[in-house]
C-alpha positions as CSV (number, residue, x, y, z in Angstrom):
1,X,205.0,22.9,143.2
2,X,201.9,20.8,143.0
3,X,201.9,18.4,140.1
4,X,199.2,19.3,137.6
5,X,197.8,15.8,137.4
6,X,197.8,15.3,141.2
7,X,195.2,17.8,142.3
8,X,191.7,16.8,143.3
9,X,190.3,19.6,141.1
10,X,191.8,18.1,138.0
11,X,190.6,14.6,138.8
12,X,187.1,15.9,139.5
13,X,187.1,17.8,136.2
14,X,187.9,14.6,134.3
15,X,184.6,13.1,135.3
16,X,182.1,12.6,132.4
17,X,178.5,12.6,133.3
18,X,177.2,9.9,130.9
19,X,173.7,10.0,132.5
20,X,173.3,13.6,131.6
21,X,173.6,12.8,127.9
22,X,170.5,10.7,128.1
23,X,168.5,13.1,130.2
24,X,166.8,15.6,127.8
25,X,165.8,18.1,130.5
26,X,169.3,18.1,132.0
27,X,170.8,18.5,128.6
28,X,168.6,21.5,127.7
29,X,169.4,23.1,131.1
30,X,173.1,22.5,130.6
31,X,173.1,23.9,127.0
32,X,172.2,27.4,128.2
33,X,173.4,29.1,125.1
34,X,171.6,26.8,122.7
35,X,174.7,25.5,120.9
36,X,173.0,22.2,119.9
37,X,170.2,24.2,118.4
38,X,172.7,26.4,116.5
39,X,174.4,23.3,115.0
40,X,171.0,21.8,114.1
41,X,170.4,24.9,111.9
42,X,173.3,24.0,109.5
43,X,171.0,22.8,106.7
44,X,168.9,25.9,107.1
45,X,172.0,28.0,106.9
46,X,172.9,26.6,103.5
47,X,169.5,27.4,102.1
48,X,169.3,30.8,103.7
49,X,172.7,32.1,102.6
50,X,172.4,30.7,99.1
51,X,169.3,32.9,98.7
52,X,171.1,35.9,100.3
53,X,174.0,35.4,97.9
54,X,171.7,35.3,94.9
55,X,170.3,38.7,96.0
56,X,173.8,40.2,96.3
57,X,174.2,40.7,92.6
58,X,177.6,39.1,92.3
59,X,177.3,38.7,88.5
60,X,179.4,41.8,88.0
61,X,182.4,39.9,89.4
62,X,182.5,38.0,86.1
63,X,182.6,41.0,83.8
64,X,186.4,41.2,83.8
65,X,186.8,37.4,83.3
66,X,188.6,35.0,85.5
67,X,191.0,36.7,88.0
68,X,194.7,35.9,88.3
69,X,194.3,34.7,91.9
70,X,191.6,34.7,94.6
71,X,192.5,35.7,98.2
72,X,190.2,34.6,101.0
73,X,190.8,36.9,104.0
74,X,189.7,36.2,107.6
75,X,190.5,34.4,110.8
76,X,189.0,31.6,112.8
77,X,185.9,30.1,111.3
78,X,186.0,32.7,108.5
79,X,189.4,31.5,107.5
80,X,188.2,27.9,107.5
81,X,185.8,28.9,104.7
82,X,188.9,29.5,102.5
83,X,190.1,25.9,103.3
84,X,186.8,24.6,102.2
85,X,186.9,26.6,99.0
86,X,190.4,25.3,98.2
87,X,189.5,21.7,98.7
88,X,186.1,21.9,96.8
89,X,187.9,23.6,93.9
90,X,190.5,20.8,94.0
91,X,193.9,20.5,92.4
92,X,192.6,21.4,89.0
93,X,191.4,24.9,90.1
94,X,192.4,27.2,87.2
95,X,193.8,29.9,89.5
96,X,195.5,29.9,92.9
97,X,193.3,30.2,96.0
98,X,195.3,32.0,98.7
99,X,194.3,31.9,102.4
100,X,195.2,35.1,104.2
101,X,194.9,35.2,108.0
102,X,196.7,38.5,108.7
103,X,195.7,42.1,108.5
104,X,195.7,43.5,105.0
105,X,196.4,41.5,101.8
106,X,199.6,40.2,100.1
107,X,201.7,42.9,98.4
108,X,201.3,41.4,95.0
109,X,197.4,41.7,95.0
110,X,196.2,44.2,92.4
111,X,193.5,44.9,89.8
112,X,193.9,41.5,88.2
113,X,192.9,39.7,91.4
114,X,189.9,39.1,93.6
115,X,189.5,39.3,97.3
116,X,186.8,37.6,99.4
117,X,186.7,39.2,102.9
118,X,184.9,37.1,105.5
119,X,184.0,38.0,109.1
120,X,181.3,36.4,111.3
121,X,181.2,39.6,113.4
122,X,181.7,42.1,110.6
123,X,184.4,43.8,112.5
124,X,187.5,41.5,112.6
125,X,190.6,43.7,111.8
126,X,191.9,41.1,109.3
127,X,188.8,41.2,107.1
128,X,188.3,45.0,107.4
129,X,191.9,45.6,106.5
130,X,191.7,43.2,103.5
131,X,188.5,44.9,102.2
132,X,190.0,48.3,102.6
133,X,193.2,47.3,100.8
134,X,191.3,45.6,98.0
135,X,189.3,48.7,97.4
136,X,192.3,50.9,97.3
137,X,194.2,48.7,94.9
138,X,191.4,48.1,92.5
139,X,191.0,44.4,93.1
140,X,187.6,42.8,92.8
141,X,186.0,42.5,96.2
142,X,183.3,40.4,97.8
143,X,182.5,40.9,101.5
144,X,180.6,38.5,103.6
145,X,179.4,39.3,107.1
146,X,176.4,40.4,109.2
147,X,174.2,43.3,108.0
148,X,174.8,46.8,109.3
149,X,178.4,46.0,110.1
150,X,181.7,47.8,109.5
151,X,182.4,45.3,106.8
152,X,179.2,46.2,105.0
153,X,180.1,49.9,105.1
154,X,183.5,49.2,103.6
155,X,181.9,47.1,100.8
156,X,179.4,49.8,100.0
157,X,182.2,52.4,99.9
158,X,184.0,50.2,97.4
159,X,180.8,49.5,95.5
160,X,181.4,45.8,96.0
161,X,178.9,43.0,96.5
162,X,178.1,42.3,100.1
163,X,176.3,39.1,101.4
164,X,174.5,39.9,104.7
165,X,174.9,36.8,106.8
166,X,172.8,36.9,110.0
167,X,175.2,36.9,113.0
168,X,175.3,33.8,115.2
169,X,177.3,33.4,118.4
170,X,179.8,31.9,118.6
171,X,181.2,32.3,115.2
172,X,182.0,28.6,114.8
173,X,178.2,27.9,114.7
174,X,178.2,29.9,111.4
175,X,180.5,27.7,109.3
176,X,177.9,26.8,106.7
177,X,176.4,30.3,106.6
178,X,179.7,31.8,105.8
179,X,181.0,29.1,103.5
180,X,178.1,29.0,101.0
181,X,178.5,32.7,99.9
182,X,182.3,32.1,99.5
183,X,181.7,29.1,97.3
184,X,179.1,31.0,95.2
185,X,181.4,33.9,94.8
186,X,184.1,31.5,93.6
187,X,181.6,30.0,91.2
188,X,180.8,33.4,89.7
189,X,184.6,33.9,89.2
190,X,184.9,30.6,87.4
191,X,186.8,28.7,90.1
192,X,184.3,25.9,91.0
193,X,181.4,24.1,89.6
194,X,178.6,23.9,92.1
195,X,175.1,23.1,91.0
196,X,172.0,24.0,92.9
197,X,171.4,20.3,93.4
198,X,174.8,20.1,95.3
199,X,173.6,22.8,97.7
200,X,170.2,21.1,98.2
201,X,171.8,17.7,98.8
202,X,174.3,19.2,101.3
203,X,171.5,20.9,103.2
204,X,169.5,17.7,103.3
205,X,172.6,15.8,104.5
206,X,173.0,18.3,107.3
207,X,169.3,18.0,108.2
208,X,169.6,14.2,108.3
209,X,172.7,14.2,110.5
210,X,171.1,16.8,112.9
211,X,168.1,14.5,113.2
212,X,170.3,11.5,114.1
213,X,172.3,13.6,116.6
214,X,169.2,15.2,118.3
215,X,169.3,15.6,122.1
216,X,166.4,13.2,122.7
217,X,168.1,10.3,120.9
218,X,169.9,8.0,123.4
219,X,173.6,7.3,123.3
220,X,173.2,3.9,121.8
221,X,171.5,5.3,118.7
222,X,173.0,8.8,118.6
223,X,176.3,8.8,116.7
224,X,177.4,12.1,118.2
225,X,176.8,11.0,121.8
226,X,178.6,7.7,121.2
227,X,181.6,9.6,119.7
228,X,181.7,11.9,122.6
229,X,181.8,9.0,125.1
230,X,184.5,7.3,123.0
231,X,186.7,10.4,123.1
232,X,186.1,11.2,126.8
233,X,189.2,11.7,128.9
234,X,191.5,11.2,125.9
235,X,193.9,13.1,123.7
236,X,192.2,12.9,120.3
237,X,194.1,12.5,117.1
238,X,192.1,13.3,114.0
239,X,193.5,12.4,110.6
240,X,191.9,12.8,107.2
241,X,192.6,10.4,104.4
242,X,192.4,12.9,101.5
243,X,192.8,16.7,101.1
244,X,189.0,17.1,101.6
245,X,189.0,14.8,104.6
246,X,192.0,16.7,106.0
247,X,190.1,20.0,106.0
248,X,187.3,18.2,107.8
249,X,189.8,16.9,110.3
250,X,191.0,20.4,111.1
251,X,187.4,21.5,111.6
252,X,186.9,18.6,114.0
253,X,190.0,19.7,115.9
254,X,188.7,23.3,116.0
255,X,185.4,22.2,117.5
256,X,186.8,19.8,120.1
257,X,189.3,22.4,121.3
258,X,186.9,25.3,121.4
259,X,183.8,23.5,122.7
260,X,185.1,20.7,124.9
261,X,188.6,22.3,125.7
262,X,190.4,19.1,124.5
263,X,193.9,19.3,123.1
264,X,193.7,17.8,119.6
265,X,196.2,16.8,117.0
266,X,194.5,17.2,113.6
267,X,195.9,16.9,110.1
268,X,196.5,14.6,107.1
269,X,196.8,10.9,107.4
270,X,199.8,11.3,105.1
271,X,201.6,13.0,108.0
272,X,201.0,9.9,110.1
273,X,203.3,7.8,108.0
274,X,206.1,10.3,108.2
275,X,206.6,10.4,111.9
276,X,203.4,11.2,113.7
277,X,202.2,7.6,113.9
278,X,204.9,7.2,116.5
279,X,202.5,8.9,118.9
280,X,200.8,5.6,119.5
281,X,204.1,4.3,121.0
282,X,204.4,7.3,123.3
283,X,203.4,7.8,126.9
284,X,199.8,8.4,126.0
285,X,199.7,5.6,123.5
286,X,200.6,1.9,123.9
287,X,200.3,0.3,127.3
288,X,203.5,-1.0,128.8
289,X,203.5,-4.7,129.6
290,X,203.0,-4.3,133.3
291,X,199.7,-2.4,132.7
292,X,198.2,-4.9,130.4
293,X,195.2,-7.0,131.5
294,X,194.4,-9.7,129.0
295,X,190.8,-9.9,130.3
296,X,190.0,-6.2,130.1
297,X,188.6,-4.0,127.3
298,X,191.7,-2.6,125.5
299,X,190.4,0.9,125.8
300,X,189.7,0.6,129.5
301,X,192.8,-1.1,130.9
302,X,193.9,2.0,132.8
303,X,192.3,5.2,134.0
304,X,195.2,7.4,132.8
305,X,194.7,9.7,129.8
306,X,195.0,7.8,126.5
307,X,195.2,8.7,122.9
308,X,192.1,8.1,120.8
309,X,192.3,8.1,117.0
310,X,189.6,9.3,114.7
311,X,190.1,8.7,111.0
312,X,188.0,10.6,108.4
313,X,187.9,8.6,105.2
314,X,186.8,10.2,101.9
315,X,184.9,8.0,99.6
316,X,186.0,4.7,98.0
317,X,189.4,3.7,96.7
318,X,190.5,4.9,93.4
319,X,193.5,4.3,91.1
320,X,194.4,8.0,91.0
321,X,193.3,11.1,92.9
322,X,190.3,12.7,91.3
323,X,189.9,16.5,91.1
324,X,187.4,16.3,94.0
325,X,190.0,14.9,96.4
326,X,188.8,11.3,96.7
327,X,191.5,9.1,98.3
328,X,194.0,7.1,96.3
329,X,194.6,3.4,96.8
330,X,197.8,4.3,98.8
331,X,195.7,6.4,101.2
332,X,193.4,3.5,101.7
333,X,196.3,1.2,102.5
334,X,197.7,3.8,104.9
335,X,194.3,4.0,106.7
336,X,194.2,0.2,107.1
337,X,197.7,0.2,108.4
338,X,197.0,2.9,111.1
339,X,193.9,1.0,112.3
340,X,195.9,-2.2,112.6
341,X,198.8,-0.6,114.4
342,X,196.5,1.2,116.8
343,X,194.5,-1.9,117.5
344,X,197.6,-3.9,118.3
345,X,198.6,-1.3,120.9
346,X,195.3,-1.0,122.6
347,X,194.6,2.4,121.2
348,X,191.0,2.9,120.2
349,X,190.4,4.0,116.6
350,X,187.1,5.3,115.3
351,X,186.3,5.8,111.6
352,X,183.9,8.2,109.9
353,X,183.3,7.4,106.2
354,X,182.3,10.3,103.9
355,X,179.0,9.9,102.0
356,X,177.5,11.9,99.2
357,X,178.1,12.6,95.5
358,X,179.5,16.1,95.6
359,X,182.6,17.3,97.5
360,X,180.4,19.7,99.5
361,X,178.1,17.0,100.7
362,X,181.0,14.7,101.6
363,X,182.5,17.5,103.7
364,X,179.1,17.8,105.5
365,X,179.0,14.1,106.2
366,X,182.4,14.2,107.8
367,X,181.9,17.4,109.8
368,X,178.3,17.1,111.2
369,X,178.6,14.3,113.7
370,X,181.9,15.5,115.3
371,X,180.4,19.0,115.6
372,X,177.6,17.7,117.8
373,X,180.0,15.3,119.6
374,X,182.2,18.3,120.7
375,X,179.2,19.9,122.3
376,X,178.0,16.7,124.0
377,X,181.5,16.2,125.4
378,X,181.6,19.7,126.8
379,X,178.2,19.3,128.4
380,X,179.1,15.9,129.9
381,X,182.1,17.6,131.5
382,X,179.9,20.4,132.9
383,X,181.3,23.0,130.5
384,X,179.3,25.6,128.7
385,X,180.5,25.2,125.0
386,X,179.9,28.8,124.2
387,X,181.5,30.5,127.2
388,X,185.2,30.4,127.1
389,X,186.6,32.7,129.9
390,X,190.2,32.4,128.7
391,X,189.2,33.7,125.3
392,X,187.4,36.7,126.8
393,X,190.3,37.5,129.1
394,X,192.7,37.2,126.2
395,X,190.7,39.8,124.2
396,X,190.8,42.1,127.2
397,X,194.6,41.8,127.6
398,X,195.2,42.4,123.9
399,X,192.7,45.2,123.3
400,X,194.5,48.4,122.3
């Protein structure tokens, strides 16, 4: 058997073409599917789908008062919208927000509850089954997906509001387009407080980050290209300091895995102090004494695959956790400890600090740069971030 890390093909695939990232014509040619452009539309997505949601006449959802619970049904990026709703609503949300990633809806859902069915394609079995079950059980229903889709037909049959979100490929490029209608539906149901100014500031934040991460900005001034190069040929670990930052960390993991094909550990910084911080002492973490070179850059002391830490920090320190998910003083101390431990072991650690007044804007500030970085990393490896053969083959194998 040939060792996986011993073939010439694997070694060649590890190469990162740094020059390509600073060659605008080469970048445009490599990004054949326009993924960078799709990510740059995030701010426009917020504005567009806020207007579409306003036209969907969701006011009737509030006629029966606040629901007993809200179920967000979908998979992939659609499911991630439920995570964002849960964290924006915060721990003081007056009713449970239940994320459902399987077909149908939980058995307890009935007329006292509300279901938000989300699908970027409009035909995912999970969202369709949830919409159908909600209609049959008399639960309040909101459907979000592309126009003229199967999901729209189900919503019309149930006489439920439908928000027609223009389809983008791949679905992960539609996070903001799908999230905004979910949040506005939740606002109508009395779960969250989101002002129009919050949406406007979030859209502006996404525009600003897109400008900073534009393809014609060189690596030394482009934060996404710099992050991509820092993560190159590594096993990234992405930890969020608060509930809000943890949702952002999981989105970063989604994008690095899907676009750049990197295996990622993503989750809460709280998990680090309960065992996972031991990864930095593992075979991909700290250098053994014989490998150390006191004159070398700690991150470049060996050509073997190494861990890279990326910490997402949410706001300033506080004495107690706020309803918006800002970190506690304990979380701040934990972040400082992880940075120190990693540094003493020669493991690089990057930090992204959330900015903005509202939870939604802070989420945008944590997500935007890593989104672009995942695409730049894919392109630097010679990969098309939108074409994933294994995914297409998996669909063929599992198609009934």
